[in-house]
C-alpha positions, 0 to 999 in steps of 0.5 A: 660747229653747234646747231646755233652757230651754224644757223648764225653762220648761215645768216651771216653768210647771206648778209655777206653774199648780198653785201659783196654782190651789191658792191663788186670790187674794182677792176685793177686790170690784173689777170686775176680779176675775173677770178676774183669777181667769179661766183666762186670768188664772191662765195669764198670771200662771203664765207671768209667774212662769215667766219670772221663775224662768227668768231666775233660772236663767240667772243662776246 
């Protein structure tokens, strides 16, 4: 990953963390709810979103 891509990904990741933390997923009663709502679950979802945003940036 190039330096400018890394800087953009870091910004996208931070934005995704803020967005996901401010609007947590609804509890479904599943045993996996605690895992999905954990810090690691939030970080994984944010990283996935940052990857998607960077991919869209590269297409432009």
